[in-house]
N, C-alpha and C positions, 0 to 999 in steps of 0.2 A: 503493500499500500505506502502511495507515494504522498509524501510531506507536504499537507496543504499550503496555502499561499502566506495563512492568517498565520502558521505558527511562524512559517519562516521570516515573515515582517516583526515576528516577536522576537527574534533571536535577535534579529537584525537590530534592533532598538535596544537589545536588555544586553546585548554582552559587552559594546562599548561600557554602560555603565559599570556594569561588573568591577570591568576593566580601572577605570577610575573612581571606583567606590572603596576597592581594597588597597590601594595604595599605603594607607599608614597601618595597618597590618602585616606590621613586622615584628612577628613574635620572638625570635631568637634575638634580634634586635633591640627592644625592648626588654628584655631580660638579662641583660649581660650586666655582670658585675664589674664595677669600676677598679682597675689595678688594687688604688689604697684597699679592696679586700683584706685582697691577698698578702698584701705585703705586711698590713695589721696581724694578721691571724699566724705569718712565722714571727713576726717580732716578739707575738707573746706563745712562744713556742708552742703551736699548735694546741694550747690549752683554753683557749673561750671560743666563741662561737664569733663567729665572723658576722661582719653586721653590713649587708650590703644595702643599697639606697636603688631608687629606679628611674627613670626618666618616663615618664608615662605620658605621651601626645597625647593628653582626655581631651582636648578641645576636639579635634581632628579624629579619634577615637570614635566621640558622640556622635559626630555626624556623618561617619561612616556606620556605623551602627543603626542611624534613623532610615542612609539612603539604602541599606539591605532590607529594613523592614518594609518601604515602600516597596521597593522591586520587586519580592517576596508574595505582597497582597496584590499586585500585578498578574503572576504565575495562579491564577486558576483553573486553569484547564488539568486534566490527569491523563495526559499523554504523556510519555517516558521520559520528551525532552523539557517540559516543562517539569517533570518532576527534577528532573536533573537539576536543572535551573533554579527551584525553590531549595532543592536541599545544599548545592553550593553555597546561597545567599543565607541560610542557616546556619552554615559552619563556620564563614565570617563573622556571623552575628553574634555565637556563640565564643568564635575567636577574639571580637571586641569586651566583648566583658569580661574575659579571663583576664586580659589586659588591664581594664580598669580597674581590679581588685587584685592585682601583685601584692604579696606578701600578708594574706589571709588565709586561713581555711577553706574559703570559700573558691579560691582560686582551683585550689585542688580537685572541685567537685567539677568547672567547666574542661579543666584539663582533660581528666579520666572522660568525658562526656568526648571530648575533639579526638582524643588518640588511644582511647581505652586504657586498660592498668592489667599488672598483672597477671589476676584471675579470670580476664575478659576470655568469653569461650571462644574458640572458632568456629567457623561456621559446620564444621559435623557435630557441636554441641555438645563435646565430650571435652576437648583436649583443650587446655589454657595456654596462654605466653608462660606461665610458670611451670608448667607441663616440660617444654621446649628446652627451660633456659637450665631447670637440673636434669633434664637429662644430659646437655649436654656437656653439663659442669660433672657430672657424673663419668662422665666416659673420659673428658680430658683431666678431671683431676690424676688419675692414673696414668697418663700418658706425658704428661705436664716436662718432668723429668730428665723422659728419656731421651739421649742419644741420638737416635737415628731423627726426632722430631725438630733438629737443629741443625740444619746446612746452611752454605755459605749464603746463602740468598735472604737468610734470617736473621743475620747482624747487624745490629741500628747502630751504622756507624757512619750514616749520612746526618750532614746536617741539613735545616731548611734551605738555604742557600745553594747547595749544591744537588737537592731535589728538584731544586727551580729549575735549573739549567739541563738536569735530564729531562724533565717533564715538557719543557717548552717546545722539541722536536715532536715529541709524541701527539701533541694536543695539534700543532701543523698539522700531522698526519690524516688526525682523524676529521678536521674541521679547515679543509686546505685555503677554504675561500672566506675564514672569519680569522680576527685578531684576539685568543684565547692569553691573555696574560695570568702570568704565574707570578703571585706578590708573595714578602715574605713582612709576615706582620706580627704584633703582639699582643695584640686585644682581641684575640678567640678562643672559644673554651677547646672548640675541638682544635685536632692537629691541623684538620684543614676543612674550608669554607670554598663551595663551590659558588658562585653568581654564574648570569647570563653570559659572560666574556670574561669571568675572572676565575681563578681559582688562588685561593689564600691557604699559606701556610704557617703554623706557627713558629716564631724563632725561634724559640726555647725547646721544641719537638725535635727528639731524633730517630730517626727511619732507616727502614733495611731497605734491598734491591728490591724484596718482594714487597713491602709498601709503595715503590715506587708503581710497580703495577697494580696493584690497590688500588690508588689514586686516578691511575688515567682511565680505568675501568669504572670505578665507583663514580668518581665526581667530576670525570669528563666525558666518558660514552654515553651517563644516564643521566644525572644529574644538568651539567652543560648539555647535553643533547636533548632531554627532552623537554629543556627551558627554550634553546634556539627554536627548536621544531613547532612547539608551541607558539611561540610570537612572530610566526612565520605564517599563521591559521590568517587570512585575510577576513574570514565573518566569526573567529572566536580567538583571539589573541588571546586574551586573559585566563587558558589553558595553559600558554609558556613562564605564569605565576607559579609561586608557591598556593597553594590553597589548603588550609588546614584537612579538608575531607580526604584529600589524596595521599598525607604522608605515609601511613604506613603502606600505600602499593608504592609508593617511587623508592622509600628505605629499601622493603623487601624487594624490589628490583634491583635495585644497586646490589644490595649482597647478593644476589642471586647470580647476578653477571661476573661478581669476584669468583662463587664457587663454578660457574662455567666456563672463567678464565686462567681457572688455577692461579687465581691472584690472592686469596684465602692463604689462612694456616691456623694453626690450631689455638694458638695464643689471642688470635683476634674471634676464632670462636669464643672463646672463656671471656674474653672484654666484654663481648651482647651479652652474653650470659649474665656477666655478673650486675652489669647496670638493672636488669630484671629482677634479679636479686634483692640489688641494692633499694630499689623502687619499693619494691614488697616490704622491707625492714622501714623504711623510711611511713611506709602508710599504714605500719605495727605501732610507729613511736621513733623511731630509730632518729639523732638529731644527728646533725652535721658531723660533729666528733665521734659520732659511732660511725658512720657513713666512711670517715676518712680513715678510722682504725681497722673497717674489714678492709676497706683496698690496700691499707700497708700488707694486713695479714693475707694479703692474696698475691702480695711480691711487687707492689707498685712503690715504687719512691715516693717521697714528699710533696714531690709538687706533681706527679701523675694521681697520685688519691688526692689530692687538694682539685685536682682538675674534674676526677670521676665524681668525688662526692658533690662538686658545686654543680653538674649536669642533672642530680636527682633535684638538689634544693633550691634552684635559680625560679624565682618567681612566688616559689610557696612560704615555708616557714623551714629555717635553720635548728626549729627546736623538735619539729618532727612533727609526724602526724597529716602532713600535707604537702608533698611530693608534685613537682615536673613529669609526668606520667610520661612523656612525648620517647621517650628510650626503648620502651615498649613496642613500639614499632619494627624496629630493627627483626625481631626474630616474629614477633605478628605478620608484618608482613612476605616476612621468605617464606611464611607456611603458606600465606593467602596467592602470592604470584604463584608461587610452584604447583599449587594443587590446581589454580584457576588452567595453569598450560597444559596440566597432567588433563585433567577433563577435556580441555577447548581441544588441544591435539586429536586425540581419540574420537572427538566429535567431528574430526573435519573442519575445523575452523584456525587453517592454517593463518590467516590473516591476523587473528586475533594477538600472534606473536608481535608483528613490527605495527601495529596500531598501539600498543602499549606506551612506543615511544611516539607518537603525535603529540604527547604532550604531558600536562599533569596532570592526568587520571588516574581513580581508584577501579580497582578490573572491574568494578560493578559496573561502571561507565563504557568497557569499550565494545559491547554489542550494541547500542548506542552508537557510539563512534566509525560502529562498523558499518551500518546504516547510512548515519550521515555522508560518509566517505562515499558509498555510491549513489548519491542524490548527488553527488559535487558540491555539498557542504561544508566540506573539512578536504584538505588536501594530505595525500602521502609522507609520512614521514622524511625527512630526505636524509637525517642520521641516524645512523644503526650501528650496533654491535654486531662482531661479528655472529654471532650466536642466533640472533634475530633475523637475521638474511638467511640462513644454512636452515630450512625448512625442513630439510629432508633429516640431517644430524636430530635436528630438535626433537621431531616428529617420532624417531626411532627411539631417541631414549626418554621422552616420558611416557611414551605405552608403554617400557619394559618398566620405567618405575611406578606407571599406575599399575601393575599386574602386580610388580610387588606390595603394591600397597592393599592386596587382597589377601595376600599369606600370612600363615596365624605365624608372625614371629616368635612368640611365647615357645612355641612346638620346638621351630628351627633352634633357637636360644638355649631349650632343655637339652637336646639332641648334640651342639654344639660342646656344652659343658661334660657331657657325657662321655666323647672323644677325646677331651683335653685329658680329664680325669683320669681312665682308662690309660692313657699314653703315660700320664707321670707316676699312675700308682704301680701297675704291673711292672714284675721284673723281666729282664730283655735278656 
């Protein structure tokens, strides 16, 4: 069924308004801590809670909130496109409300509504983000010190300036018609942050050669790629900008790309799992100091432990019970994107893999955008990682993965454990 002229006209009217109204809603920018907070923490020997303050653009956020309410009120239809636009407006409204109450318990409830929480259920209504975090932790903890898991590519012997030099030509190959800058900065929490035409690296961070590959694929191919593809859309350029409701899919897509490009490794998986565990601890009352000690006990140095604890506490309460829950999105999104592709490709929707990169979408949006692409309202993505282009390989891999998901793994585990026990216990 063709999209009606009325809906087409509505999309053409609403899309630029969404693009303009979302501009003040820059979550991570508002939640950033000033450098003085970290400096004071270490001057006090890590004994006192940090005292962050936030520069909230209150008037701009209130105006944005009202604009999205007005836009949403215009979207009264029950078709898939208007539902998508309504949900987009609702997500930006929630994000604006969240930023207007930073430093309070209420902040946490808005954060959980946008990003989920450790106990949030996957679509199977059985598995939670915490389940996957604990699974990874149980596996990794038994292996993390094993010599076989530390190769020459895993030694963190590169500084940020060296990594910037290595990344620049890689981005030139990925985006030959664009100028993607790599800057070394002091004022970011993560070791790297991607924008539309720039990737920022933290000056104090150390990197391995595998980290360089991970940054190329995670930050470059996914975050920069989806931003460029989305902003190039003539009708819906707002999908080139971060939307709260698409965070899990975008981070999950980036982590899956790490796996498919062999640029992840065991300590990376451990860090992602620990972030979810730390958010659960904070929900249960752990303070910043508790989290700082948790990350130190897990092998992180003081600086890294501070950064990891800050990720959990920014915007919420450093005393506990109100974390920022965004970091559950990495594992949650990895599950959702992988399972979406397992089902979609087995069902023959091979185009869905590349349409995940058309802009910053949620997996739930992809079928709608496939239809919009057929109607000529959305253009195909220009920038894609190799795995999304190779649908033959991807379909073969995901169909096998889908079959594995149907097997009785506990029974396989019991048989394996029996074989190991026999080999170890019997006299030869």
